[in-house]
N, C-alpha and C positions, 0 to 999 in steps of 0.2 A: 206555924205563919213564915213562908218563905225571906230567906236573904237576899239581899241585893246589894252587890258593892256598885260604887259612885264615885263620878268624880263631878269636880263641880267649883263652882269660883266663886269667891266672897263679892262684896259691894265694890271694894276697891282692887278686884280685878286678881286677888292674888288663890292659887290653884289649892282646893282641898280632894284629898279622897279618903276615903272609910267605905264600911259596910251600914244598911240600915235594914231593917226587918219590917213588912207590910205586907197587907193581902195582897196586893198586887202591885205592878209599876208607875202606875198614874197614883195610886197613893202615898206610893215612896217620893215622887217629885212633888205632890203636895206637901210633904213633911218636911222635905229639903226648902221647900219655898218659905214656911211657918218658921224656920233656922236661918233665914234669909239667904239663902247657899240658891245658886242659879246653876241647875244642874247642868252639866254638859254630857255625860254619861251614864247609862244604868244599865247593869248587865246583871245575870243571876248568878248567883253565887253557889256555884255546880257542886262542890264538895258537902255542901250541906243543904242542897233543895235536888235531893235525889229521884223526886217524883214520886209515882204509882208504881206497879209491876209492869203495869200494860202501858205507859204512859215512853215505855222505853222501846218499845214494839210497833204502836200505833202513832200517826202522826198525819197531820192535814197538811197539805199544798195550799199552793198560792191560788190555786182556785176551790179548795173548802171540799176536798175528796179526800177521803180516808187513804192513806197509805201502809205498808206494809214495811217494816225494816227492822229484820233480823239484828243488826247489829249495826250500831253507827259507827260507820267511814270515816276516819280522820281525814282531812284532805290531803292529799300527795302532792308532789312536787311540780308533777304535769300539773294538776289544777291550778297549783298557783301562776305557773309560766302561761297558762292561756289565759288566766286572766288579767295578767298583767299585760299581755299582748292585747287582749281585747281595749283596756282598758285604757291604755297608751294611744291605739286608733281612733277611739273615741274621743278622748281630749286632743287630739293632734283632729280632729275634723270638726270642733266646736260644740261638740257634747257638753249642754253644762253637766258639774262634779255631781250631784243629788241624781239630776236622770241618768247618768252612766250607771250608775251604782245599783238603782231600782231595775233597769235594764238587764245589768247583768247577774244581779241578785235572782231575779224569775227565771235566767240561763242555765241556771249552776245545777247539777245534776249531782253535787255530794251537796246535802242537807244543812253540814252544820257550815263550812262555807257560805250558804246562800244567807244563812242565820246571822253567821258574822259582818258580811257586807250590806245586811238591812241594818242591822246595829250600828254600824259605821254612818249609813244614810242618816241616821233619826240622831247622830251625836251632830255632825256638822249640821244639819238642821236646826240644833238647836245653838249653833254659833262654834264649833269648835274648827279647828283647822284637822284636814286627814291626816297628818302627821301622829296628831293627839291622838286622834280617836283609832288611830291604829295601834298606838301603842299597848295597849291594853292586852292584845292577841300578841305577843309572845312567841307564841308557838307554831303560828302561823307565818306572821310578819316578824321579823329576827329585828334586832337593833342596826345592824347594815340596813334594810329595808327604809327601815322608818327614818331612817336617818338621811336617807337618798332623796325619799320621797319630803322630806322637810326641807331638802339643798334643794329640789323641783321649787317648792311653794316659794322659798325666797327666791331664788332667779327669772320665777316666771317659766320657767323652761318644764314644769312638769313630764310632759309628753315622750321628751328626749332622754329624761333621767328614766320613767318607765323601761323606754325601750332599752338603755344599757343595763337596766337591772336585770333584763329577758335575757341579754349576750351573758351575762355575769352567772346566773342561775343557771343554765345551760353549762358553761363551762365547769360549774363546780359539780352537777350533777356526771356530766362526761370524769373528772378526777376522780368521782368517787366510786364510779363504776368500775375503772380502770385500777383502784385500789383491791375492790371486792374481786374481780378477776385474776389479781395478782397473787391475792394470798388463799381465793377459794380452790385454784388447782393443786398445789402442792398438799393442800388441807384432804380434799380428794381422796387424792393418790394414798396419803399415808393410812386414811380410814379403810380403804381399799387391801393395801398393804396387809394391816393389821385383821383383814377380813378372810385374807388367802391364807395368810400363815396359822390362826386360830384354827379355820377349816382345816387345814391339812393335818394338825397336833392332833386333834378331837376326832377326823374321822378316817385318815387315812394311817398314821403311826399307829395306833392301836391294833389295826388287821397285823402288820407286819412286826408289832410283839409278840404278839399272839402267836402265829407260826414260829418265832425265834426261839418263846418260852417253851412251845412244844418238844422243839430239837433238843433242849437239853442242854445246849453250849451256853457256854457265858459270851457274851457281845461283849464288841471291843468299849473302850471308852465313849467315843464318838456318838456309837447308836445309844450304847447304855444313857446319857448324856440329854437325848432329845428324847428317847423313851422317859426317860422322869419327867423331863417339860411335860409332855406329854398326861403325863399320869398326875402333874399336881395341878394341869389346868382343868382337867376333869374332874377332881376331886374336891378342887377351889374357885370353881369358877363363881359360885356367888360371891363370894368372899374377894376375888381377884377383880369382876365387874362392879362391884358395890363402893368398894376402895375407888376405882376410879369414876365413878360417877362422880362420889364422895371429895375427891380430888379436885374436879372440873367443878363445883359448885361450890366451893372453900375460894380457888384461882379467882373466879366470876366475883363472887361477893369483895374478894383483896384487888382486884382490881377498881371497883367501885370506890373504896376508900380515896383519900387523896394520895397518899403516899403510894396505892398501889398503881393508882394510873400514872402517876410522874415515873415506876417502874417500869411499867409496859411501855410505857410512850419513849422512854430511852432504850429501854430492849429495842424497839423497833427500830429507831435510827443508827444503831450500834450493829444493829444481823449484820450478817456480810455480807449475804444477798441481798436481803428485804432491804438495808438500811439505805445503799444510795438511792434506791429508787421513793424510795419515804424521804429522802432528804428534797430528790427532782421536786417531786411532787408539793411539800411546805413550802420549797422557794418559791414552785410558780405560782401557787398558790396565793401566798402573800404579795406578790405581784400583781396578779391580776385584782385582786381586793385593795390595795395599795392607787391603782389605777384606776380603776370602776370611781372611786371615791372621791380621787382628786378631780378627776376628768368632770366628775358632778357637783362641784365648788365647794365639798368637805373641805377643814380645814386640817391640815396635817396631822395636830393633836390627836384632834376628836379620829382621825382615819387611823391611828396607829390605833387607839384603844381600841376600836373597835375589828379592826385587822387579828387584834390580839385574841381577841373574843372566838372570832370565828375560825381561826387557827385550827382547832379541833385536836392540839396536840398542848399540854401543861410545856414541855419544855420550849417549842415553838415561841407561845403565850410570855410565859416568863423573856425570854429573850426578847420580844416586842414590846413589852412594857419597859424591859431594860431601855431598849432606845429612845423613848418615850419620855423617860425619866433624864438622860444626857440633852434631849435637844430643848428638854425646859430649862435644863442649865445651860444650854449655849451652844451646844457640839451642832454641826452639821449631821443632819440626815447620812450622809456617806462614811463619816467617822467611825462611828460604834456600826457600822456592817463589816467594814475592812476588815477589822478585831474578830471576828467571830469565825469559828469553825464552821459554822451553819451556813454563814453566804458564801459560795464561790468570791472570789479577786473580779472575776468578770463583770458580777454582776454590782460589786460597791463600786466599781470604776467605772460605770455605765449612769448608776445613780450619780457619781460625782460630776461628770460629764452633765447630765441632766440640771444639775444644780448651778453648774454654771452656765448653763445656757437658757436659762428660766425653762428648761421644756423637761422637768422630771414626770408628769402623766406619760407623754407621749414615751422617754427612754423606757420606763415601766411598763408600758404595754407592749415593745419591742422584744424585751427582755420576758414577760410574761408568752407571748407567742414563740419566743425560741423555748423556754422551757416546756411547752406545752409539747410541740414536737418531741423535745426529749426525754420526758415521759414516755411518748408512744415506742418511744427507740429503745426504752430502758425495760417497761414492760414486757415485749418483744425480746427481749435479749436474755432477760431474766427467765421467763417461759421456755425457751430454747436451751438455758443451762440446767431448768431445775429438771426438765423433761430426763434427758439421759441419767444424771446423778442417781432419781429416784428409780430409774429400771433399772442401775446397775444394784441399788441396794435391795430391789426387793429380787431382784435375780438371783442375788447373793442369798439373801434368808432362805427362796425357794431350793435353792442348788445345796447348800450346808444342809437343809432335812434332807433331800432326795439323797445326797450320798452317804448320810450315816444311815440311810435306811439300809442302803443297797451294800455296805461294808463286809455285813457277814455272809451273804450271797458271796460276796470277790474271794472272803478267805474261804469259804466254802469250796468255790472251783480252782481255787489252790491247793487244798489237800485232796481233792479227787486228780487235781491234776500229778 
């Protein structure tokens, strides 16, 4: 029998959540009514209801036609951006909330997002708020999204809040793309360098070594070292590559632990070339998130809590939670910022000015725009620094192997001379 998760309210308005087993959603609603609960939201518990094998690949669309889907595609960020843009436009045009969700659900190419929107619509029809209906789907609509929607409902400016959400999500995606581009280039170059050096040791060096052995002469120390490396790699390649794969798996497992995740985030902030870039990205994301939430009417303390979760870095998250704690004890927002090495003095000074003038959100927007440009410059600068360093390292390794292989030839030439 399927299991359904539910959100419901008691007769005195208190919220209740839980799970219930029933043949269908309608039976689940009936069972909740017998328990004197008014159902707000009922969704299938996917962890327990895996369905039949064929149900994973066949489904019916809104017209009742059977469609084939080899893999359930998770909603992507671009799907969320497009939905939020269209939702904002429809609300601004005066289209009712339920009707807007129905239209947008039918237009979605992503089946999962369409199903979520229909569930949200049903929840609203049962008397729930939009923000409460979005909350169970935290994998798509995170805490920041839900909080801003809640602020938009309270202020009556839902369309404007959704428009700001679009801008924020687009900026966040731009930052993620910059991080990936800044880290992917060095990673690719390192792998190419390892592949080139391995190819030299496996295919080129043995050819020279065989010729040298046939001559019967003793090899120079440098040449002998490279030949030994080649022989060791060819004889033990399965152990070496197996150990590397095992080490990578261990590192990935360690990074997923709290201690390992903290160590990784600390390393990224302290690394010689990548560190300054990661710090600028973290400061820019912090200012962007805070500015977006404060301009949407979210309180400072709530904005800091959500901003900490959205930081993506445990060191930054603990720092933001520390700021929140100090503000709760009566400190100004700018005071803990000025004490931290993570936040530049310029940011703390502008925040202090924003507090004094009552325009904190505007100051944070200016800082956010400034750091957006700074990140662009820092990424280009870092790549321009890494490129020659990588070329020197690769060229040095290849040159070392080539010189080592030609040393016996030079010695032979000296003897003949």
